[in-house]
Structure formats: C-alpha cells, structure tokens
N, C-alpha and C positions, 0 to 999 in steps of 0.2 A: 503493500499500499504505499510506504514511505516512497519507494522508488517510482511509484505511477505518479505521486506528488512531484516529484522533482523532475519528471518529465514532461508534466503538464505546465510548471512554473517555468521549465526552457522553454516551452515551446510558444509560451505568451511572450516572452522575450524576443523570441526568432521571429515571431509574428509582426511585433513592432519593428523590428530592423528592417524586415523585408518592405514594411510600409514606408518608412525612412528612406530606404533607397528607391522606391516608387516616387515618391517625391521628389528628390534630386533628378530623376531623369524626367519627369515632366516640367519641373524649372528648366533644365536644359533645353526642352526642345520648344518653351516658348521662347527663350534667348535667340536661340536658333532662327526661329522666324521672325523675330525682330529683324536681326542683322541680315537675314535675307531679303527683308523687304528695303534696308537702307541700300544694299548692293543694288537692287534694282533703281532705285531713285537716283544713287549716283550712276548708273549706266546709262538712264535717261537723259540726264545733265550732260553727259558725254556727246549726246547727239545733237541738242539744240542749246541754243545761247542761253546763258541764265539773264536774268533781268539785270543784275549788275553789270554784265559786259553791255548789254544792249543801252543801258543808260550812259556808259562812258563814251560809245560811240557817236551816240546821239550829242552829246556835249560839244565832241569834238567836231561834229561837222558844224553845230551853230556857231562855232567859232572861227569858221572857215578853214579848219585844217586839209590839207592835199589830200588828194586820194591816197596817194602812197602812203603818206603817214597813217591815215584811218586804216589802210589794210594791214600796215606793220603792226599797229598798236594791236588790231582786232586779233592778229596771229600770235602776238605775245601773251595776251590775257587768256586766249584760247588755250594755247600751250599749257599756261600756268593752271588753268581750270582740270584740263585733264589730267595733268601731273598729279594735281591735288588729290582728284577723285579717284584715279588709279591707286595710289597710297592708300585712300580710305576702302577702295575696294579690298585689296591685299591684305589689309589689316582686320577687315570682316572676316574675309574667307579663312585666314590663319585661325582667328577668334573661334569661328563655326567648327573649325576642324580639330580645335582643342577640347571644344564642349562635346562634340561627337565622339572624341575618344575617352572624356570623363563619362558620357551616358554609356558608352558601350562596356566601361568598367563596373560601372553599377548595373547594368542590364546583366553582366556576366554573374557579379555578386550576387545579384536578385534570383537568378536561375539556380543560382548554388545553394541560395538560403531555401529557395522554394521546395528543391530536391532533399535539404535538409530538413524540412516541415515534413514532406512526406514520409520521410523513414521515421520520425518521431510520431505522426500520425499510426504510422504501421506499429510502432513498438509500442504505442499509447494502448491502441487496441488488442494488440497481441498481450501485453501485461494484465488489461482489463480482463481478455476472456480468459487468461490464466487464473487470476483471482475468482473469476466466477465458475471456471472449472474445479478451482481447490474447494470453495464454498461447497459446489453441489457434492463434490467428493466427500467434504467433512457432513456434510448433511447426510449422504448415502451410509457414510461409515459408522454415523450415529444411530441413524434408521437401525442399521445391522446390530449394533450394540444394544438397543433399544430391544430388538428382538431377540437376540441371545440371552439378554437378562431374563426376559418374559419367559421365555422356553427353560432357561435353568430354574427360573422359580417355579414352573409347572413340573420340570422334572423332579427337583427336590420335596415336591407336595406328594407327586406320585410315585416315585420311585419307593422300595422298602431299602431296609438297611442293608441287607443283603445284596440287593443289586448295587446299591452305592460302592458296598467294600468291593464288589466283582469288578466294578469300573476301576476303581483305585489299584486293584490287583494288575487288571490287564495294562494301565499307564506304567506301572513299574516293571512289570514283564518286558514291555516294548522297549523302556531304557535298557534292562539288560542286554535285550538281543540287538540293539542299535549297533548295526554294520561297522560304523564309524568308530565305535567304541572297540568291538570284536577284531576289526582289522588292524588296529593298532596293536592289543593284545595278541593276537595270533600271528603279529608282523607278515600281512598277506599284501597290503599296500600304504602307501603315503600320499601326501600333498605336500607341495612347497612353494610358498609365495614368490620365491626367487624366481622358480622356473614358470610361474602363472597359475591363475585361479583355473579350476575345472578340469586340471590336466592331471589324470593320476599317474603313480609311478607303483609298478607292480614289483614286490621285493619278491625274495626267492620263493618263498611258501607261496604267496598268492600267484607268482608265475607258473608253477607246478600245478596247482589246482587248474588255473585258467588253460593251461596246457591238454591236462587230461580231459577237460570238459569238450575242448574243440576236437580232441582226438576221437572222442566218442561220438560227436553230431558229426564227424567226417565221414565216419563208418555208417552211420545211420543215413547218411545223404546219399552215399554211392550204392550201397544197395538198393535203394529207392529210383535208381536211374540218374542220379544228378550228376553234371559234369561240372568239376571245379574250373574257375576261371580267374582271372585279375584285371581290374581296369585300372586306369590311370588314377592318382589323387586329386588331380589338379588339372583340368579342361579349359580349353579358350572359352569367354563369354559368349560366344556365337551359340554354343552347343547350349547354355542355360537360357538363351533368350527363345530358342526353338522349342525345348520344352517346357518352356513357361515359368520355371523355376525364378528367372530374372525380375518378371513382373510380379509374381504371387509369392516368394520365399526368399528375395533378396537382402531382406533386413536380418535373416537369420544365417548369412552367408559370409565368408571372406574371402576378398578379392586381392589380387596382386597384377602389378604389370610388368611383363617381360618383353623386350625388343619393341617398346611402343605398342604392345598387343594385352588387352586386359585378359587377365584369365581369371576361373573361379575356383576355389577349393572344393571338392565335392561334398555336399550334405547327405547326398544320398548315391546309391550304385546303379539306378535305373538306366542314365544315360549311357554311361560305360556299357553296360549288359546289352543295349540296343546295339551298338556299333559292334559289339562282338557277335550277336546275331546276324546282322546284315553280311558279315565277312564273307559268307557263303549262301548263295540262295538254294534253300534246304525244299525238300517236297513235303507234301502233306504226309508222307509215309513217316517223315522223320518227326510227325509232332505228336505228343507234345514234347518241345525241347524244353530240359530244365538245365539252367544255368546257376552254380551258387558260389558264391564268395564270402570269405570272412574279411567285409571290407571296412577299411578304416575311414571314418567320416568326420568332419567338422561342422559343428553348427554354433553359432553365436547365441549362448544363454545369459541374461542378465544375471547380473553378480548376486541380486537377492534370492535370484531362482535355484543356484546350485544348493546340492545337497548330496554331500559324500558322493557315492558310485551312481545314485539315483538320477543325478543332473549333473553332466559333465560336458566339457566342448567338445572334448575328442573322444570317440567312442568306437567299437567294432562291431558291426552287425551280422549276423548270420543271415546275409542277407540273399534270396534267390528270385529268380524272374523266369516264370515259364512260359513260353511261347504257344498257343495252342490255335486250333480252330476254335469257331462258335459253338460247335456241337459238342468239344470236350471241357468247358468250363464246367460244369456240374460233375463230372468224373475227377476235374484236377481239383476242385474245392474239396471233394467227399476226400482225396488221398491226402490234401495237406491237413484237413482236420483228423485224420487216422494219425498222420505223424505226429500232432500236437497232443494227442490224447495218450499215444505210447512214450513220448519224453515226458510230459509232464507226471504220468502216474509212475515214472521210473523215480522221480524225486518227492512221491507223496503228495502231489499239489492236488488239489481241486480247483476247478475253474468254471468260468461264466463266459458266455459268447453274446456280444453285441454287434447289430449293425449300425454303421455309423452313414449317415447320409449325407446330401450337398452341403457343404460349407459356405459363408458368404463369398469369399474369394474361390473362385474356381474357374476350369476350362470347360468347354464342351456346353452343348445347348441342353436345355430341359429334357428333351425327348433322350436323350442318351443317358441321363443321370435316373429319370424315371424308367426306362428299360433296364439298364444294368441292376439297379437297387431291387428292383421288382425279379429279375433273374437270382441274385443272390438270396432272396427271402424264399424263393421258390424250393431252391436246392435245399437250403435248411429244411422247409417244410416236409419237403419230401423224405428226409430221412428222420423225422420227428426230433429233430435237434431243437432245444427250447432257446430261445436270442430274446434280447431285448433291444430298444432301439434307442440310438443317441444320435439325436437329431443336430445337424450341422456338425457332425464329427468326423466326416471322411475327408480324406487327402482331396488337394485341389486338382486333382486329374481323374479321380474315381471314386466311388463307395467301396468300403471295406468291412471285413469283418474283424472284430476285436477281440482278442484273447484276454481276459482278465483273471488273474490266478488269485487264489485265497490261500494265505498262509497259516501257519499253525496257531495263529492267536486271531483268526478271523477277518485281517485286512486283507483289502483288494488291491491288486497292483496290475496295471497295464502292461502286456508284454509282447506276445504274438501278434501278428496281424496279417489279413489276407486281402487283396486290393486287387478288383478287376479293371482293366484299364485298355481301354480303345483309343482313347486320346493321342498318347505318347508314340503307338506306332504310326498311327496317322501323320502325325507332325515331322516325323523322320524317314516315313515314305519306307515302314518294313513292310516285307512280303515274303511269301512261299510259294510255291507251285502247287495249285489245287491240283484234283482229279479229272480236271477238264484241260490240264495242261496250261490252265492261265494262272497271271498273278493275283494273288488277293492278300489282304492285309490279314495279321495274325491278330490274337487277342493276346494283350500281355497281363500276368497275374504276378503281380508283386507280393513277396511272403516271406515273413520272418517267424521262427517258431520262439526263439529266446527273447527277440526283439535288439538288443544288445548284450554282449556278454559282461560289461561292468553293470549295467541293471541287473541283471538276471542273477550274478554273483552278489552282489549287494541283498535282492530279496533272498535268494538262498540261504546265506549267513544267516539273516535274520531268522528264517523259517527255520532252520536247524540247530539255531542258537551256537553257530560255530562247529556244530559236531557233523562236520560232512560226511555223504555216504562212503563207504568206504574206495568204492570204483574212482571217485575225484579226488578225497581227501588229500592235501598237499603232503602229508606225512601219515601212510597207512599202517604202519607198525612201529612201537619203541620197544626194542629189546633192552632188557634190565639184568645184566651179569649179575650173579650174587655174589662172585670174586674174581680177582683178575686170571685166574683161570680158566674162568669161562669166555673171555673176551674174543679170544680167537675163533671160538665156534659162532658166536654172535655175529663178526664180520665175515665168515663165510656163508653163512646163511642171507646177511645184508647183499652180498654180491649176488648169490643166486636170484634172490627176488629183484633186484635191480635189471637182471636179463630178462624179467617177464614185466617190466615196466613198474614195478611197486616199489616207491620210498619207502626207507626206514632210516631210524635213527638208534644210537648206542648211547645209553645213559650209564656211562661207568665213571663219571666223576667220582672224587672224593669225599663222598657223602654216604650217610647210612643207606642200608636198603629202603628200608621204609620212606626217608625223606626221598628217595630217588623215583619210588613209584608214585608218592604224590606229586612230584614233578612232573612227572610223565602224564599224570592225569589232568594237571591244568593244560596240556596241550592239547586235549580233547580230541585226541585220535583214537580209532576204530579199535585199536588193538594193542594191547600191551602184553607181551611176553616176558615172565622171568625166567632166566637160564640158570640151572644149577648142574650139580655132577650129574643126576639122571638123564637131564636132556643132552649133555657132551657124550656121555657113555652110549644112550641109545641112539644119538643121531636124529633127535627129535625134538619136538616142542610139546608144553602142554597148554591147550587153549582153555 
C-alpha cells in the first residue's frame, strides 16, 4: 500500500512536469508565430518604398534637386532600408531556429515524461491488482480457516475419544515412517543446498535398493514384449513447439541456448520415443510396438512444493510408449492394468483407479476428448473395473487412467498412469503400413507403472517403515559371527551370495554379541544370521 502511495505521489509530480513542458512548447509556438509575422512585414517593406523614403524624395523634389541627385539619394535610402530589413529578417530567423530547437527539446522531454507516465499507470494498475488479488486470497484463506475451524469444532463434538486417539496415533505413525527421516537413518539418499534444491543424491544403500528395483522391473518389461530404448535428455525447442509442450507446459521446463539455437531439457520422454518409432516405417503386423526407458527428466517445481523424494526437480520415470491401432487400444489397456496389478501386489499395495478428463489447457478438439474418454471408460466397464472421475485432471494431450496406491496407514498416493493419445502422433506425422498397404496414423499410449523411481521409493519407504522386501532390500543379510574364528566362513558365504546378486554385511566389530545383534536389528534388514562353531563345522546356517 505504501508503494502504491509513493507511485501515485510520483505520478502527480510527473503529470505537473508534463503540463509545465506543454506550456513551454505552447509559449514558443506563439513566439515563432510573432516572429514569422515580423519577417513577412520586413519582406514586404523590401518590395515597396516605405513612407519615410517617399517623404525624403518629395522634399528633395520641392527644393529643386536634380534628377540624378534624387535617384542617387533614393538608391542610398533603399539600400540602407533593405540592409536593415535583411538584418532584422536574419535575426528573426535565427531566433525562430533557437526557439524551435528549444521546442524540440521540450517535446522530446514531454514524450519521455508521457512514456514514464504510461509506465507509472501500468505499475500503479499492477500494484492495485496485486493488492486486490492479495485481499481476495486473504479473504479466501480466512474463509478456509473459518470452514476448517467449523469442521474441527464439529469433529470434536462428533468424534469419540477412541477416534481422536486413533487420529493422533496415525499422525505419530506417519512421523515415524517419514521417508526423509528414514532415508537419513538408513543412509539411502541425501540433499545438499550447495548442489541445488530438489536434486537427490543416492548413497550406496539407496543406490543398491534402486538398482534392484530397476532390474526387477526391467525383467518384467522384457517378458511382456517391451523393447528398451534411450532418447536424448535435451532436444531443440522446435520439437517442443510441435508437441505442444512449449505452449502448454513451458513454465515447468528448463531451456538453454547452444550455437544460437534454443534447446529444451526434456520434462517427458514422449517426443524422443515418437522419433524412435518413426526411425523405421513398420507394418501393422509389428503392432503394438512397446518402447520403454528409464528416462531422466527435469521439471521446474516451485521451492515450496518440493518435499523429499515426493517432489523433486530431477527424477527418473519407468516410462513406456505403446504404438498400436485403434482396435488394439482396449487390449493394451487391459494388459497394462494387469502389469500394474501384478507389480503392486508384489509390494503389498492396494490401489484405486481414476479416469482423468480434459484439463483447462489442452490440445485437440472436443470430439477427440469425448471419444477417447468414452473409450477408456468402456474398456474399464467391460472388465467391471471400478473407477472414479478426476474432472480436469488429464494430460494436455489426452485423457488418462491414474493409479492411486494406498499405503500401510491408509494414505493415497498418485503413481502409475495410462494415457491414450492421438494428438502427438498426428503432430509428428507418425505412421505405419496398415493391412491395405496404406499409411495410417497409430495411437500412442503413454504408460508408467511406478511413476518415478524417486517418488515410488519414497512411498515404499513409508509403506514398509524402512523394512524393505528381501528382493530389493539394500542389504538383505547381516552375518553376526560369534567369534573371530567364524568370520572367514561368513566372508565365504558373503562372496557366494554376491554372485547371486544378494548383498550382505558382516558385523564383526569389537562389541559384545548381543550389542552387535541389536545394531543389526536397527539396520532393518530382512535377515540376521548368527554364525558359530556348529554353522562352520556343518557349512550351514540357522534361520
């Protein structure tokens, strides 16, 4: 508000200055007009004799002066008058030039002031609008607070003591399971302000966990007919303009200039996968063609929105794009949902499905959106799959199916997605040869199961409370030798397990057996094995 007052005060001063300059210009214009009139009179005087010359000639004639004397005197008087008039005309013209230069200066200054006024008007309007918006937001927040307080008051009167205690317990449990806390304790990942906000760094434990998850998922893709590909992480901006990202998603992207050419760091993998699909003109017999990539992407998240691994600026998607005919859409959707079901059950996740419809910023006409959305719903209805509706939650290029997983304490998380897209294949002229030998545009289905490795690992950490399933645990076994004589056998088993891709540690530090077992338990590993004389003698272990 003080800033607006200062702007208005300056505005008034500048307006006064602009008026003053206008007065100077007007005064100079009048002066030029007067001088111009004087010049006209001087020039007229040069044409005819003035009355003073005429009187002088008449007097000489009356005195009987000779004709030669009269003509000579007349010439002298005329020459003297013309010279004087010419001098006055020159002075007047010089004065006019000086006044015009001053007027130009004043006019230039005036235009500058007017431009400054325009800036101030825009600034004042902007500041007023900001204050109005702020006031509106404050009113909305106050309204939300009032509603929340009202709801809280209602809840307090309606909830039983048991329900209130259960709510408190759930909050405490969520704090214990916070993946940021567990990530630090288990040395999975870290963040560093010197490196940059939203840029996770994976420590050895976390990198092992992530690698095992990637290998598990890689095999699951391959047995289902997916082909691994890799696209570049940076593409010319022209690609993003064609795709529609430049117009609809630019605020979430990072750009740079190379050799005077603008490039965009990819926020999604779809554009690269379309170009890979277009590399060879395939037959309908080759469809559906399934391409997948662990694609590293970058998206600009606001500082306040970032939250551990859940919201980061760099992350890796388990991304796939399936190119198929229109007749194959249902089949592909069913297959993807089966893939989702099998993978989430492996980690003991329950899940819900939502169909997300056309957002406010979108490409493609209403007919496309209505037809595609109806097609997705028909497919789900055909298999009696329950789903909710997320109005306006679709991607800008097409409707989608969102997979919302439920964790161990009942919280819902967005992870996987299935998106039906006919817009991007059309924009990039993707084609295949149909059964008639003609070129036809394929449908592209965007698909992610986990969503991103970062987000999924964060959710899984909280779901398992840091006690990961054996198959992906960073350390799967900890050996605790009772005595130094048992260490060598522990190392032998460790080497054999590593050949099979199983990571282990040996706790043979200089501590008591009970303390080493307690230390191993804090590591939250799936298996702790104590090795003594009997295990060494029998070349076995006791589980």
